[in-house]
C-alpha positions, 0 to 999 in steps of 0.5 A, a space after each residue: 500500500 502507498 501513503 494515499 491508501 495508508 491514509 484512507 485507512 488510518 482516516 478509516 480508523 480514527 473516525 471510527 474511535 473518535 469521529 468527525 470532529 476530534 480526529 486531528 491531522 496528527 491522529 490520522 498520520 500516527 494510525 497510517 505511520 505516514 507523515 502530515 504533508 502526505 495528507 495535503 498532497 494526496 487529498 488536499 485537506 483533512 476534512 477532505 481525507 475524513 471525507 473520503 474515509 466517510 464515504 469509503 466506509 459506508 460503501 463497505 457497508 453496502 455489500 451486507 444489504 443483500 444479506 448472504 445473498 440467498 435471497 429468493 424474494 420478488 424485486 420490487 416486492 414489499 417482502 424485499 422490501 422489508 427483507 433489505 431493510 431488516 439487513 440494513 437495521 442489522 447493521 445499525 445494531 452494531 456497536 460502533 456503527 458507522 451510522 451513528 458517526 453519520 449523524 455528527 457528519 450531518 450536522 457539521 455540513 454547514 460548517 464544512 462546504 467542502 466537505 458538505 459538498 463531496 458529500 452530497 455527491 456520495 448521497 445521490 450515488 448512495 441512491 442509485 446503489 439502493 435502487 437495484 437491491 430493493 427493485 433488482 437490476 444493475 447498478 450502472 442501469 439505474 438512470 438519473 432520474 430513478 436515482 434522483 426519485 426512487 434512489 432519493 426515497 431511499 436515502 431518505 428512510 435510510 438517514 431517517 432510520 439512522 436519526 432514530 436508531 442514533 437517537 433511542 434504538 429502543 423505538 426505533 422501527 424494525 422492518 416489519 414495521 416499515 413493510 406494513 406502512 409501505 402498504 398502507 400507503 399502497 393500499 392508501 394511494 388513489 387512481 388518478 
């Protein structure tokens, strides 16, 4: 691994240990075995490096949303919806979950426009990645229009779940509740 990769891995560990605001450039250097100049050279700033490390941590969770890969539920079905959200919720139960870090990052956006802009672009791609998990198909085939509608819907649901699971895991919804809510929405929709 080179300095760029070492820095990214060190930054990921620092984020999980200390969070975004408390991680210093020296923490990252110590954790990665690199030097301070490497941060600026490879990432431009400590905050840009931390933003990329955060996105990498979240992206690493995506594989776990599929479960063990043996799903037999129909893509686009309420059953698939329940199954995928159940897998996502399982990742929120874990001690030291990256999702707790997400709440810190969300609240810091207005103070760090560079980080906010980077994460806003990543959020659109997160929605693009959720669509095939729930609806079937391939991520590269998800259109911008679908990413900007259905993908945004899923990301909004995810953000709300993260907030609820971070604030009060005891009263946060389970996947079955979400699926039942979706069923009721579908039943209540009137064709125009």
